[in-house]
Each structure stands twice: as C-alpha cells, then as structure tokens.
C-alpha positions in Angstrom: 0.0 0.0 0.0 1.2 3.5 -0.8 0.1 6.5 1.2 0.5 9.9 -0.5 0.3 13.5 0.7 -1.5 15.9 -1.6 0.2 19.2 -2.0 -2.4 21.9 -3.0 -5.9 21.0 -3.6 -7.3 18.3 -5.9 -9.6 20.9 -7.6 -6.5 22.7 -8.8 -5.1 20.9 -11.8 -1.5 21.7 -10.7 -1.7 19.7 -7.4 1.1 17.3 -6.6 1.2 14.0 -4.8 4.2 12.9 -2.8 4.7 9.4 -1.3 5.0 9.4 2.5 4.5 5.7 3.5 4.9 2.4 1.8 3.5 -0.8 3.4 4.4 -4.2 2.1 3.6 -6.3 5.1 0.2 -7.7 4.0 0.6 -10.7 1.7 -2.6 -9.8 -0.2 -4.4 -6.6 -1.1 -5.3 -4.1 1.5 -9.1 -3.2 1.6 -9.6 -1.1 4.7 -7.5 1.6 6.3 -8.2 3.8 9.4 -6.2 6.5 11.2 -6.4 7.0 15.0 -7.8 10.4 16.0 -4.4 11.6 17.3 -2.7 10.6 14.1 -0.2 8.2 15.9 -1.6 4.9 14.8 -2.9 3.5 11.5 -4.8 0.3 11.0 -4.8 -1.6 7.7 -6.9 -4.7 7.0 -6.5 -7.4 4.3 -9.6 -9.3 3.3 -7.5 -12.2 2.0 -5.7 -13.0 5.2 -8.4 -11.6 7.5 -5.8 -9.8 9.6 -5.6 -6.2 10.8 -2.1 -4.7 11.2 -1.6 -1.7 13.5 1.1 0.7 12.6 3.0 3.3 14.7 3.1 6.4 12.4 3.8 8.9 15.2 7.6 9.1 14.2 6.2 10.2 10.8 4.8 13.6 11.6 3.0 15.8 9.0 6.4 16.4 7.2 6.4 14.6 3.9 9.2 11.9 3.8 9.7 10.2 0.4 9.8 6.4 0.3 9.4 5.9 4.1 8.8 2.3 4.7 6.7 1.4 7.8 8.0 -2.2 8.1 9.8 -1.5 11.4 6.7 0.4 12.8 4.4 -2.6 13.0 2.9 -2.6 16.4 0.8 -5.8 16.2 -1.3 -8.1 14.0 -4.9 -8.7 15.2 -6.1 -12.1 14.2 -9.7 -13.1 15.1 -11.8 -12.7 12.0 -12.2 -15.7 9.7 -14.0 -14.0 6.8 -13.7 -10.8 4.8 -13.1 -7.6 7.0 -15.5 -5.0 5.7 -14.7 -2.1 8.0 -12.0 -0.9 10.5 -12.5 2.3 12.4 -10.9 3.9 15.5 -13.4 4.9 18.2 -10.8 6.6 20.3 -6.9 6.7 20.1 -6.7 3.2 21.5 -10.1 1.5 20.7 -10.4 0.0 17.3 -13.6 -1.5 16.0 -13.7 -4.0 13.1 -16.6 -5.7 11.4 -16.5 -8.7 9.0 -18.8 -10.9 6.9 -18.9 -13.6 9.6 -21.5 -11.3 11.2 -19.2 -10.2 13.9 -17.9 -6.9 15.4 -14.8 -6.9 17.4 -13.9 -4.1 19.8 -10.0 -4.1 20.2 -8.4 -2.5 23.2 -5.0 -1.7 21.8 -3.4 -0.8 25.1 -3.6 -4.5 25.9 -1.9 -5.9 22.7 1.6 -7.3 22.6 3.9 -5.3 20.3 5.2 -7.4 17.4 8.9 -8.4 17.4 
C-alpha cells in the first residue's frame, strides 16, 4: 500500500502527490484503512488473510518523507476474523472496531496488545 500526501488541492489541476508511506507487510491486497484520531496509529486490513495490522506512524509527523517504509513500525497483528473484513474504524486513540462478513464486530483495546517483534 502506498500513502500519499496531496500538496495543494485536488480541484487545482496543478496539485502534486508525494509518497509518504509504503507498506508491504500484507501478503494480499489491503481493503480497509483507518487512522487513530491523534494521528499516531494507522490500521490496515487485508480481506485475503483476514488480519488487521496496527502501525505506529507517530515518528512520521506531518512532514512529507519520500519512500518511508513502515516495516519496522508494525505494532501488532490482530487475528480473530475468519471472513472478509468490511470495516475498521478507530473509536478513540486506543479503541479499534472491526466488522466482518462472519457477522461479527470486534472491539479491540489496543493498550492490551503485545507489540510485534
């Protein structure tokens, strides 16, 4: 997954896009992305492996950094869903809610997760 910053406005034909993050940790396509309200964490979900990855993006403030890879910023992988994840959304900075096609909603308290090695 590539995350870009838009410089200018999209309505202006001269806007520019600059790469800030590159994520290659999911083995299949990424279908859902959510940002924590404080901007420190990002969640990404792959519908093929049914996992959610939580990323620490706090070290990457609002300054654009070209080709910044988040591989070393993986906080954890959340593995409970067994079917397609249809939505991930932060409720607070440390509470993430996910929904999937197995008709389940999981509320993740991220202060209790183990950081990935």
